[in-house]
C-alpha positions as CSV (number, residue, x, y, z in Angstrom):
1,X,-137.8,7.7,-113.6
2,X,-139.1,11.2,-113.7
3,X,-140.5,12.3,-116.7
4,X,-142.1,16.1,-117.7
5,X,-144.2,16.4,-121.1
6,X,-145.7,20.0,-122.0
7,X,-147.7,19.9,-124.4
8,X,-150.8,22.5,-126.2
9,X,-148.4,25.2,-127.2
10,X,-148.8,26.8,-131.1
11,X,-149.2,29.5,-133.0
12,X,-152.4,32.0,-132.3
13,X,-153.4,35.6,-132.9
14,X,-153.0,38.4,-130.3
15,X,-155.7,38.1,-127.8
16,X,-155.9,34.5,-128.6
17,X,-156.0,31.5,-126.0
18,X,-154.0,28.1,-125.4
19,X,-154.1,25.5,-123.0
20,X,-150.6,23.8,-122.2
21,X,-151.2,20.8,-120.3
22,X,-147.6,19.4,-118.4
23,X,-148.1,15.3,-117.5
24,X,-145.9,14.1,-115.2
25,X,-144.3,11.1,-113.7
26,X,-141.7,9.4,-111.5
27,X,-142.2,11.6,-108.4
28,X,-145.4,11.7,-106.0
29,X,-147.2,14.6,-107.6
30,X,-149.5,15.6,-105.6
31,X,-146.9,16.0,-103.0
32,X,-144.7,18.9,-105.0
33,X,-145.5,22.4,-106.1
34,X,-145.4,22.5,-109.5
35,X,-144.3,25.6,-111.9
36,X,-144.1,27.0,-115.0
37,X,-141.7,29.0,-116.5
38,X,-141.0,30.3,-119.9
39,X,-137.8,31.2,-122.4
40,X,-137.8,33.6,-124.9
41,X,-134.9,33.7,-127.8
42,X,-132.1,35.6,-126.4
43,X,-133.7,35.9,-122.7
44,X,-133.0,34.0,-119.3
45,X,-135.6,31.4,-118.2
46,X,-138.4,33.5,-116.0
47,X,-140.9,32.4,-114.1
48,X,-144.5,32.4,-114.7
49,X,-146.5,30.3,-112.1
50,X,-146.9,28.5,-109.7
51,X,-149.1,25.8,-107.5
52,X,-148.6,24.4,-104.2
53,X,-149.6,20.7,-103.6
54,X,-153.0,21.0,-102.7
55,X,-154.2,24.4,-105.4
56,X,-154.2,25.9,-102.3
57,X,-151.9,28.7,-103.2
58,X,-151.0,30.3,-106.7
59,X,-148.2,32.9,-107.9
60,X,-148.1,34.7,-111.1
61,X,-145.7,37.0,-112.3
62,X,-147.1,40.3,-112.9
63,X,-147.0,40.6,-116.5
64,X,-149.6,37.3,-116.5
65,X,-152.0,38.5,-113.5
66,X,-155.2,38.1,-114.9
67,X,-154.4,36.6,-118.1
68,X,-153.2,33.2,-117.0
69,X,-154.6,30.9,-114.6
70,X,-152.7,28.0,-113.5
71,X,-154.3,24.9,-112.1
72,X,-153.7,21.0,-111.2
73,X,-155.3,17.8,-111.4
74,X,-153.7,15.3,-109.0
75,X,-155.6,12.3,-110.0
76,X,-154.4,13.0,-113.3
77,X,-150.8,13.8,-112.4
78,X,-151.2,17.0,-114.4
79,X,-150.6,21.0,-114.4
80,X,-152.0,23.3,-116.6
81,X,-151.9,26.7,-117.8
82,X,-154.9,28.2,-118.8
83,X,-153.4,31.5,-121.4
84,X,-155.6,33.8,-122.6
85,X,-155.6,37.9,-124.5
86,X,-152.3,36.3,-125.0
87,X,-149.6,39.3,-126.6
88,X,-146.7,39.2,-128.6
89,X,-144.2,38.9,-125.8
90,X,-145.6,35.4,-124.2
91,X,-143.9,34.2,-127.2
92,X,-141.4,31.3,-126.2
93,X,-141.0,28.2,-124.9
94,X,-143.0,27.2,-121.5
95,X,-141.4,24.8,-119.1
96,X,-142.8,23.2,-116.4
97,X,-140.6,21.5,-113.3
98,X,-141.4,20.2,-109.8
99,X,-140.5,23.1,-107.3
100,X,-137.7,21.2,-105.1
101,X,-137.2,24.5,-102.2
102,X,-136.9,27.7,-101.9
103,X,-138.6,30.6,-103.3
104,X,-141.0,29.9,-106.2
105,X,-139.8,32.4,-108.7
106,X,-136.5,31.3,-109.1
107,X,-135.3,28.6,-111.8
108,X,-132.8,27.2,-109.0
109,X,-136.0,26.3,-107.1
110,X,-136.9,23.9,-109.6
111,X,-135.8,20.7,-110.6
112,X,-136.8,18.0,-112.9
113,X,-137.5,20.1,-116.5
114,X,-139.5,19.1,-119.6
115,X,-138.9,19.5,-122.8
116,X,-140.9,22.4,-123.2
117,X,-143.7,23.6,-125.6
118,X,-143.5,26.6,-128.3
119,X,-145.8,29.3,-127.6
120,X,-146.1,32.1,-130.2
121,X,-148.3,34.7,-130.8
122,X,-148.4,36.7,-133.5
123,X,-149.7,40.6,-134.1
């Protein structure tokens, strides 16, 4: 059974930091590109970041470049999202997922989503 469990969300002030973790099981984690997405109330789920299987390449949406860093530890079947200089517009539920094919930037290219972790940035 494939499972993804996100953790590390919470309430933080404007300019603060959080580190999200996503623990994966049920697939050969080390062979998959992994992605982080987020969804704010009333909005579509949007791409945040992705990392290839060997950490050779990373991809970010423009609004988080320079503030967020995606990384992974294949030995721990875990992908991380370090979020610095958080802004109120970063408030959303954050999800991780396995990339299954196609563009890294589209949610339809991913499968096996986690339940999400809430990130709230107060102003």
